[in-house]
Backbone as CSV, one residue per row, in Angstrom:
resi,resn,N_x,N_y,N_z,CA_x,CA_y,CA_z,C_x,C_y,C_z
1,MET,-60.766,17.534,29.778,-59.544,16.963,29.189,-59.411,15.496,29.592
2,ASN,-59.108,14.652,28.640,-58.990,13.221,28.911,-57.565,12.914,29.356
3,THR,-57.383,12.706,30.675,-56.037,12.452,31.210,-55.542,11.055,30.878
4,ARG,-56.420,10.167,30.419,-56.012,8.801,30.094,-55.499,8.662,28.669
5,ARG,-55.687,9.710,27.852,-55.321,9.586,26.446,-53.853,9.247,26.241
6,PRO,-52.884,9.916,26.914,-51.474,9.541,26.695,-51.186,8.082,27.024
7,GLN,-51.768,7.564,28.131,-51.541,6.167,28.491,-52.119,5.227,27.443
8,ILE,-53.289,5.574,26.897,-53.921,4.730,25.877,-53.072,4.707,24.613
9,VAL,-52.525,5.884,24.222,-51.693,5.956,23.027,-50.445,5.103,23.191
10,VAL,-49.806,5.190,24.374,-48.619,4.380,24.635,-48.943,2.909,24.582
11,LEU,-50.089,2.502,25.165,-50.478,1.101,25.162,-50.717,0.603,23.748
12,LEU,-51.376,1.402,22.919,-51.632,0.997,21.542,-50.334,0.869,20.754
13,PHE,-49.345,1.686,21.105,-48.046,1.598,20.445,-47.298,0.341,20.851
14,LEU,-47.412,-0.048,22.122,-46.650,-1.186,22.628,-47.274,-2.526,22.261
15,LEU,-48.588,-2.581,22.112,-49.242,-3.878,21.884,-48.709,-4.601,20.653
16,PRO,-48.529,-3.927,19.493,-47.984,-4.668,18.345,-46.607,-5.242,18.606
17,ILE,-45.784,-4.534,19.409,-44.445,-5.020,19.726,-44.520,-6.197,20.683
18,LEU,-45.283,-6.044,21.765,-45.350,-7.083,22.778,-46.019,-8.349,22.269
19,SER,-46.830,-8.231,21.205,-47.478,-9.418,20.666,-46.475,-10.383,20.070
20,TYR,-45.269,-9.884,19.715,-44.230,-10.748,19.179,-43.353,-11.339,20.266
21,SER,-43.579,-10.957,21.496,-42.709,-11.386,22.579,-42.763,-12.892,22.786
22,GLN,-41.614,-13.463,23.051,-41.538,-14.890,23.329,-41.593,-15.162,24.830
23,ASN,-41.703,-14.099,25.634,-41.809,-14.241,27.078,-40.614,-14.988,27.670
24,THR,-39.449,-14.483,27.390,-38.225,-14.987,28.007,-37.448,-13.807,28.569
25,ILE,-36.648,-14.077,29.569,-35.743,-13.071,30.092,-34.336,-13.652,30.115
26,GLU,-33.346,-12.764,30.066,-31.961,-13.198,29.966,-31.114,-12.509,31.050
27,PRO,-31.114,-13.020,32.271,-30.213,-12.473,33.285,-28.778,-12.912,33.004
28,TYR,-27.822,-12.047,33.328,-26.424,-12.398,33.112,-25.545,-11.677,34.115
29,ILE,-24.314,-12.122,34.178,-23.307,-11.467,35.000,-21.948,-11.707,34.370
30,GLY,-21.027,-10.802,34.587,-19.702,-10.941,34.009,-18.791,-9.853,34.531
31,TYR,-17.834,-9.463,33.690,-16.949,-8.380,34.097,-16.565,-7.562,32.877
32,SER,-16.124,-6.331,33.129,-15.676,-5.471,32.047,-14.386,-4.781,32.458
33,ILE,-13.621,-4.401,31.468,-12.387,-3.661,31.695,-12.410,-2.410,30.816
34,ASP,-12.094,-1.287,31.416,-12.028,-0.036,30.670,-10.698,0.014,29.922
35,ILE,-10.766,0.074,28.601,-9.551,0.015,27.788,-9.053,1.405,27.377
36,ASN,-9.663,2.455,27.920,-9.307,3.805,27.492,-8.495,4.574,28.527
37,ASN,-8.289,4.006,29.713,-7.503,4.673,30.741,-6.210,3.901,30.992
38,LYS,-5.186,4.596,31.453,-3.882,3.967,31.654,-3.955,2.866,32.705
39,LYS,-4.654,3.138,33.796,-4.859,2.109,34.816,-6.224,1.475,34.574
40,PRO,-6.274,0.184,34.259,-7.562,-0.455,33.942,-8.545,-0.333,35.103
41,LEU,-9.807,-0.012,34.772,-10.886,0.057,35.748,-11.779,-1.160,35.525
42,LEU,-11.747,-2.112,36.442,-12.505,-3.350,36.292,-13.844,-3.236,36.997
43,GLN,-14.871,-3.836,36.377,-16.218,-3.816,36.937,-16.847,-5.204,36.917
44,LEU,-17.698,-5.472,37.891,-18.648,-6.578,37.853,-19.876,-6.071,37.122
45,THR,-20.395,-6.845,36.145,-21.446,-6.329,35.265,-22.696,-7.208,35.284
46,PRO,-23.595,-7.020,36.259,-24.883,-7.710,36.225,-25.830,-7.018,35.246
47,GLY,-26.730,-7.796,34.643,-27.674,-7.204,33.705,-28.867,-8.104,33.448
48,LEU,-29.839,-7.551,32.740,-31.058,-8.278,32.402,-31.527,-7.817,31.034
49,GLN,-31.815,-8.785,30.149,-32.288,-8.499,28.797,-33.639,-9.168,28.561
50,TYR,-34.472,-8.502,27.725,-35.800,-9.038,27.428,-36.092,-8.833,25.942
51,PRO,-36.200,-9.916,25.153,-36.530,-9.780,23.736,-38.009,-9.417,23.557
52,VAL,-38.273,-8.223,23.037,-39.659,-7.818,22.778,-40.112,-8.257,21.393
53,ILE,-39.178,-8.492,20.510,-39.457,-9.128,19.216,-38.479,-10.281,19.083
54,ASN,-38.989,-11.474,18.798,-38.127,-12.650,18.776,-38.446,-13.503,17.557
55,LYS,-37.748,-13.224,16.462,-37.866,-14.008,15.243,-36.677,-14.945,15.115
56,LYS,-36.704,-15.791,14.115,-35.635,-16.771,13.940,-34.303,-16.098,13.645
57,VAL,-34.327,-15.006,12.867,-33.077,-14.364,12.471,-32.923,-12.965,13.041
58,TYR,-33.922,-12.469,13.769,-33.844,-11.102,14.294,-34.531,-11.013,15.649
59,GLN,-33.895,-10.260,16.557,-34.484,-9.966,17.851,-34.294,-8.496,18.172
60,MET,-35.347,-7.887,18.725,-35.221,-6.571,19.339,-35.205,-6.783,20.845
61,VAL,-34.170,-6.256,21.507,-33.932,-6.577,22.917,-33.824,-5.291,23.729
62,ILE,-34.629,-5.187,24.795,-34.463,-4.092,25.740,-33.750,-4.642,26.977
63,GLY,-33.075,-3.776,27.708,-32.343,-4.281,28.855,-31.885,-3.194,29.802
64,VAL,-31.407,-3.640,30.935,-30.741,-2.766,31.905,-29.455,-3.471,32.319
65,ARG,-28.452,-2.677,32.630,-27.194,-3.267,33.073,-26.481,-2.302,34.016
66,GLY,-25.699,-2.869,34.880,-24.960,-2.061,35.845,-23.494,-2.391,35.817
67,GLY,-22.726,-1.600,36.522,-21.305,-1.835,36.669,-20.871,-1.482,38.073
68,LEU,-20.318,-2.462,38.779,-19.859,-2.267,40.152,-18.362,-2.510,40.214
69,PRO,-17.619,-1.685,40.952,-16.160,-1.855,40.990,-15.756,-3.168,41.637
70,LEU,-14.833,-3.870,41.000,-14.297,-5.103,41.575,-13.287,-4.801,42.671
71,TYR,-12.594,-3.699,42.569,-11.654,-3.292,43.601,-11.345,-1.811,43.406
72,LYS,-10.672,-1.225,44.368,-10.271,0.171,44.287,-8.877,0.265,43.676
73,ASN,-8.752,1.052,42.604,-7.419,1.361,42.095,-6.724,2.302,43.064
74,ALA,-5.461,2.064,43.322,-4.722,2.879,44.276,-3.455,3.416,43.639
75,GLY,-3.016,4.564,44.135,-1.787,5.162,43.653,-1.359,6.296,44.564
76,THR,-0.343,7.028,44.149,0.155,8.147,44.943,0.261,9.395,44.078
77,GLU,0.123,10.541,44.717,0.304,11.826,44.053,1.188,12.713,44.924
78,VAL,1.827,13.685,44.301,2.727,14.593,45.009,2.063,15.960,45.142
79,ALA,2.046,16.486,46.365,1.516,17.820,46.619,2.673,18.773,46.910
80,TYR,2.547,20.001,46.439,3.618,20.993,46.542,3.194,22.153,47.444
81,SER,4.176,22.739,48.092,3.918,23.899,48.940,4.806,25.055,48.513
82,ALA,4.247,26.286,48.554,5.019,27.488,48.254,5.588,28.128,49.517
83,ASP,5.306,27.540,50.671,5.784,28.068,51.950,7.224,27.584,52.177
84,PRO,8.201,28.505,52.229,9.609,28.085,52.391,9.905,27.444,53.737
85,SER,9.018,27.624,54.702,9.245,27.018,56.016,8.790,25.565,56.070
86,LEU,8.171,25.083,54.999,7.657,23.705,54.951,8.440,22.899,53.922
87,PRO,8.432,21.591,54.045,9.007,20.755,52.974,8.339,21.072,51.643
88,LEU,9.127,21.064,50.582,8.602,21.438,49.271,7.477,20.512,48.826
89,THR,7.596,19.210,49.089,6.604,18.243,48.626,6.214,17.286,49.749
90,VAL,5.008,16.754,49.621,4.558,15.624,50.438,3.854,14.654,49.495
91,THR,3.836,13.396,49.867,3.177,12.362,49.061,1.871,11.952,49.716
92,THR,0.832,11.864,48.908,-0.465,11.431,49.414,-1.003,10.315,48.531
93,GLY,-1.743,9.418,49.106,-2.327,8.319,48.336,-3.736,8.652,47.874
94,TYR,-4.198,7.906,46.856,-5.566,8.067,46.375,-6.125,6.700,45.978
95,LYS,-7.445,6.608,45.919,-8.130,5.404,45.456,-9.279,5.818,44.546
96,THR,-9.559,4.991,43.549,-10.650,5.271,42.620,-11.551,4.052,42.496
97,GLN,-12.839,4.305,42.237,-13.818,3.262,41.960,-14.695,3.693,40.791
98,PHE,-15.056,2.726,39.951,-15.796,2.996,38.712,-17.172,2.347,38.791
99,TYR,-18.234,3.174,38.666,-19.623,2.706,38.678,-20.292,3.075,37.360
100,SER,-21.325,2.318,36.970,-22.118,2.683,35.795,-23.479,2.009,35.859
101,ILE,-24.431,2.601,35.149,-25.753,2.001,34.993,-26.306,2.454,33.651
102,ALA,-27.027,1.558,32.961,-27.488,1.874,31.608,-28.825,1.209,31.319
103,ALA,-29.602,1.853,30.456,-30.806,1.281,29.861,-30.540,1.152,28.361
104,THR,-30.878,0.004,27.775,-30.444,-0.281,26.407,-31.595,-0.748,25.522
105,LEU,-31.416,-0.519,24.214,-32.299,-1.050,23.175,-31.395,-1.618,22.095
106,GLY,-31.506,-2.937,21.845,-30.586,-3.589,20.933,-31.271,-4.292,19.781
107,ASN,-30.508,-4.501,18.719,-30.940,-5.274,17.554,-29.958,-6.415,17.359
108,ARG,-30.484,-7.637,17.402,-29.654,-8.838,17.336,-29.964,-9.598,16.050
109,PHE,-28.909,-9.928,15.288,-29.073,-10.573,13.990,-28.354,-11.918,13.994
110,ARG,-29.101,-12.971,13.758,-28.517,-14.315,13.751,-27.654,-14.506,12.516
111,VAL,-26.447,-15.077,12.719,-25.533,-15.296,11.602,-25.222,-16.774,11.383
112,SER,-25.690,-17.670,12.265,-25.520,-19.106,12.047,-26.862,-19.687,11.644
113,TRP,-26.853,-20.606,10.696,-28.096,-21.071,10.095,-28.358,-22.557,10.281
114,ARG,-27.387,-23.320,10.713,-27.534,-24.772,10.778,-27.931,-25.208,12.190
115,GLY,-29.182,-25.602,12.343,-29.646,-26.122,13.617,-29.878,-25.033,14.654
116,ASP,-30.428,-25.454,15.795,-30.752,-24.530,16.875,-30.013,-24.869,18.161
117,LYS,-28.996,-25.711,18.094,-28.268,-26.069,19.308,-27.201,-25.035,19.636
118,ASN,-26.491,-24.572,18.622,-25.469,-23.538,18.802,-25.806,-22.376,17.884
119,ILE,-26.057,-21.204,18.457,-26.524,-20.057,17.681,-25.618,-18.854,17.948
120,PHE,-25.070,-18.299,16.876,-24.266,-17.089,16.957,-25.066,-15.919,16.379
121,SER,-24.974,-14.774,17.035,-25.647,-13.573,16.557,-24.737,-12.371,16.757
122,LEU,-24.890,-11.385,15.877,-24.256,-10.087,16.049,-25.298,-9.106,16.556
123,PHE,-24.883,-8.157,17.378,-25.867,-7.198,17.883,-25.290,-5.784,17.915
124,LEU,-26.191,-4.829,17.753,-25.903,-3.404,17.873,-26.859,-2.823,18.890
125,THR,-26.352,-1.990,19.781,-27.151,-1.478,20.889,-26.979,0.022,21.015
126,VAL,-28.070,0.706,21.353,-28.034,2.115,21.703,-28.701,2.263,23.063
127,GLY,-28.294,3.240,23.832,-28.908,3.388,25.142,-28.466,4.651,25.851
128,LEU,-28.943,4.787,27.071,-28.555,5.879,27.958,-27.711,5.305,29.081
129,ILE,-26.584,5.953,29.370,-25.677,5.416,30.370,-25.181,6.529,31.288
130,SER,-24.875,6.137,32.501,-24.270,7.039,33.470,-22.983,6.408,33.982
131,HIS,-21.859,7.106,33.770,-20.559,6.675,34.282,-20.179,7.550,35.469
132,LYS,-19.585,6.921,36.474,-19.128,7.684,37.638,-17.832,7.077,38.149
133,ILE,-16.783,7.889,38.226,-15.519,7.484,38.830,-15.324,8.322,40.087
134,ASN,-15.327,7.665,41.227,-15.134,8.340,42.508,-13.662,8.270,42.912
135,VAL,-13.142,9.373,43.433,-11.746,9.458,43.858,-11.688,9.895,45.318
136,TRP,-10.875,9.183,46.101,-10.629,9.552,47.497,-9.126,9.779,47.685
137,HIS,-8.769,10.899,48.307,-7.375,11.172,48.658,-7.167,10.977,50.151
138,GLU,-5.983,10.485,50.499,-5.621,10.436,51.909,-5.471,11.859,52.437
139,SER,-5.642,12.015,53.728,-5.615,13.350,54.314,-4.234,13.991,54.194
140,TYR,-4.226,15.247,53.810,-3.017,16.074,53.810,-3.472,17.521,54.001
141,ASP,-2.566,18.398,54.292,-2.906,19.792,54.564,-3.226,20.507,53.251
142,MET,-4.523,20.554,52.898,-4.938,21.125,51.623,-4.788,22.639,51.589
143,GLU,-4.666,23.287,52.754,-4.484,24.731,52.780,-3.054,25.123,52.448
144,LYS,-2.098,24.238,52.747,-0.691,24.570,52.544,-0.062,23.835,51.374
145,TYR,-0.699,22.750,50.914,-0.160,21.954,49.815,-1.188,21.841,48.687
146,THR,-0.657,21.791,47.473,-1.521,21.704,46.293,-1.008,20.614,45.363
147,ILE,-1.921,19.755,44.895,-1.601,18.781,43.847,-1.844,19.455,42.511
148,LEU,-0.847,19.498,41.653,-0.962,20.264,40.413,-2.000,19.668,39.461
149,ASN,-1.961,18.372,39.253,-2.939,17.712,38.375,-3.549,16.528,39.124
150,PRO,-4.457,16.802,40.039,-4.983,15.720,40.881,-5.959,14.818,40.141
151,HIS,-6.067,13.576,40.605,-7.156,12.719,40.155,-8.470,13.327,40.649
152,LYS,-9.422,13.451,39.747,-10.698,14.070,40.087,-11.845,13.106,39.797
153,ASN,-12.968,13.354,40.476,-14.179,12.600,40.181,-14.596,12.839,38.735
154,LEU,-15.205,11.812,38.144,-15.707,11.924,36.774,-17.166,11.493,36.748
155,ASN,-18.036,12.364,36.227,-19.451,12.041,36.066,-19.854,12.324,34.631
156,MET,-20.350,11.296,33.940,-20.769,11.454,32.549,-22.099,10.742,32.340
157,ASN,-23.031,11.439,31.687,-24.349,10.880,31.390,-24.691,11.205,29.949
158,GLY,-25.123,10.203,29.200,-25.480,10.478,27.819,-25.797,9.230,27.027
159,VAL,-25.995,9.423,25.747,-26.280,8.329,24.817,-24.984,7.597,24.498
160,PHE,-25.061,6.279,24.360,-23.879,5.500,23.971,-24.275,4.435,22.960
161,LEU,-23.275,3.905,22.283,-23.456,2.821,21.318,-22.570,1.653,21.716
162,SER,-23.019,0.448,21.403,-22.175,-0.724,21.638,-22.489,-1.785,20.595
163,GLY,-21.586,-2.719,20.465,-21.780,-3.814,19.532,-20.953,-5.012,19.955
164,GLY,-21.355,-6.196,19.471,-20.614,-7.381,19.852,-21.207,-8.643,19.274
165,ILE,-20.852,-9.767,19.875,-21.314,-11.071,19.428,-21.976,-11.805,20.588
166,HIS,-23.059,-12.508,20.269,-23.860,-13.236,21.252,-23.890,-14.711,20.828
167,TYR,-23.583,-15.591,21.772,-23.590,-17.038,21.495,-24.473,-17.735,22.522
168,LYS,-25.389,-18.562,22.034,-26.193,-19.353,22.961,-26.160,-20.825,22.558
169,ARG,-26.203,-21.683,23.588,-26.126,-23.125,23.387,-27.263,-23.792,24.134
170,LYS,-27.928,-24.693,23.460,-29.043,-25.397,24.070,-28.543,-26.371,25.131
171,VAL,-29.081,-26.248,26.335,-28.736,-27.117,27.459,-30.032,-27.588,28.084
172,GLY,-30.338,-28.877,27.927,-31.601,-29.389,28.449,-32.767,-28.726,27.753
173,GLY,-33.658,-28.138,28.545,-34.820,-27.470,27.958,-34.633,-25.988,27.754
174,GLY,-33.430,-25.470,27.978,-33.191,-24.035,27.831,-31.882,-23.739,27.154
175,TYR,-31.438,-22.504,27.268,-30.208,-22.065,26.629,-29.320,-21.336,27.631
176,CYS,-28.029,-21.660,27.609,-27.016,-20.822,28.241,-26.471,-19.890,27.165
177,PHE,-26.004,-18.730,27.567,-25.465,-17.814,26.568,-24.275,-17.047,27.132
178,SER,-23.478,-16.548,26.220,-22.385,-15.636,26.560,-22.340,-14.554,25.496
179,GLN,-21.816,-13.397,25.869,-21.710,-12.323,24.893,-20.521,-11.429,25.232
180,ILE,-19.922,-10.900,24.180,-18.805,-9.976,24.302,-19.202,-8.695,23.578
181,ASP,-19.030,-7.551,24.243,-19.348,-6.303,23.571,-18.412,-5.199,24.027
182,ILE,-18.287,-4.201,23.174,-17.499,-3.019,23.491,-18.401,-1.803,23.344
183,SER,-18.309,-0.889,24.299,-19.198,0.269,24.343,-18.424,1.555,24.117
184,SER,-19.077,2.497,23.461,-18.487,3.821,23.289,-18.647,4.620,24.580
185,PRO,-17.875,5.695,24.744,-18.141,6.604,25.859,-19.488,7.291,25.654
186,PRO,-20.078,7.831,26.715,-21.294,8.636,26.527,-21.018,9.799,25.580
187,ILE,-21.967,10.069,24.705,-21.825,11.158,23.746,-22.286,12.442,24.427
188,VAL,-21.320,13.225,24.907,-21.619,14.458,25.633,-20.725,15.574,25.107
189,LYS,-21.124,16.816,25.389,-20.359,17.980,24.970,-19.631,18.576,26.175
190,GLY,-18.475,19.146,25.907,-17.772,19.903,26.919,-17.125,19.070,28.014
191,HIS,-16.858,17.785,27.753,-16.222,16.962,28.776,-14.730,17.257,28.853
192,MET,-14.219,17.420,30.083,-12.783,17.600,30.269,-12.395,17.086,31.649
193,ASN,-11.410,16.202,31.680,-10.860,15.719,32.929,-9.381,15.471,32.678
194,TYR,-8.508,16.109,33.464,-7.083,16.092,33.169,-6.433,14.735,33.408
195,VAL,-7.096,13.865,34.158,-6.498,12.572,34.493,-7.258,11.425,33.858
196,HIS,-8.577,11.374,34.041,-9.374,10.260,33.543,-9.911,10.536,32.143
197,GLU,-9.716,9.573,31.264,-10.341,9.613,29.950,-11.762,9.054,30.055
198,SER,-12.566,9.324,29.031,-13.912,8.754,28.996,-13.824,7.235,28.939
199,PRO,-14.512,6.513,29.825,-14.387,5.050,29.843,-14.905,4.400,28.557
200,VAL,-14.194,3.364,28.118,-14.608,2.519,26.981,-14.578,1.070,27.478
201,PRO,-15.692,0.573,28.030,-15.684,-0.765,28.629,-15.755,-1.880,27.574
202,LEU,-14.916,-2.898,27.757,-14.988,-4.148,27.013,-15.508,-5.203,27.979
203,ALA,-16.687,-5.771,27.694,-17.370,-6.644,28.654,-17.474,-8.068,28.139
204,ILE,-17.348,-9.020,29.059,-17.561,-10.437,28.793,-18.585,-10.926,29.812
205,ASN,-19.735,-11.411,29.335,-20.834,-11.793,30.218,-21.352,-13.187,29.880
206,ALA,-21.982,-13.819,30.855,-22.589,-15.133,30.662,-23.889,-15.186,31.446
207,GLY,-24.875,-15.929,30.910,-26.163,-16.015,31.580,-26.983,-17.182,31.094
208,TYR,-28.265,-17.164,31.459,-29.182,-18.258,31.112,-30.508,-17.662,30.668
209,ILE,-31.075,-18.205,29.614,-32.349,-17.732,29.084,-33.480,-18.462,29.796
210,ILE,-34.334,-17.708,30.472,-35.435,-18.270,31.259,-36.746,-18.004,30.549
211,ALA,-37.485,-19.077,30.229,-38.822,-18.937,29.655,-39.845,-18.989,30.779
212,PHE,-40.552,-17.880,30.985,-41.519,-17.852,32.078,-42.952,-18.046,31.600
213,LYS,-43.149,-18.101,30.256,-44.472,-18.409,29.711,-44.303,-18.800,28.259
214,LYS,-44.871,-19.928,27.879,-44.712,-20.409,26.522,-45.555,-19.552,25.568
215,SER,-44.970,-19.281,24.413,-45.684,-18.513,23.410,-46.752,-19.372,22.739
216,LYS,-47.833,-18.736,22.319,-48.874,-19.429,21.557,-48.566,-19.272,20.091
217,LYS,-48.479,-20.397,19.415,-48.163,-20.360,17.981,-49.382,-20.792,17.170
């Protein structure tokens, strides 16, 4: 059995795509806000994009991106006791943090045609994403008190879609860029969380296009 055959097939599939590569990378950083929960969950959003096909009016872009919490959301919850010898309620605090990581495949379409100094593009992206909301409660007697609808951890993994606008401006010998996009929640079945809704991040990012090898034309 030829164990190298799968690797050879993959290489033959990738070569036509990589032959169009312009050999640039697009690191960026920014922030996002979850617009689907009552208390906004803010994230720092570092990422990296690589155009595997780079034409004048179309780009195919692969990438990775992350989401790190900018701060912990804090609040209070009420716990109840059925023991008549104890106070009926006690108050406990909680904190939440929102993390995410994604691998993406995007299609970028140029919509401005005059010159190459200022370029606007629309893009559509599909990918795999993992969302995680961690919740910590302050200590209370969990054997004697119960929170009726507590904040709970949320873990979601699945396919997602996003879209937005990409703007780049020529600066010296390279380009600075910014982009705004909104992402759908992961497409999963059977999700239920009584407190947290599925996150819908709206992100604003900025970066610089780095050419690490000139293309041969």
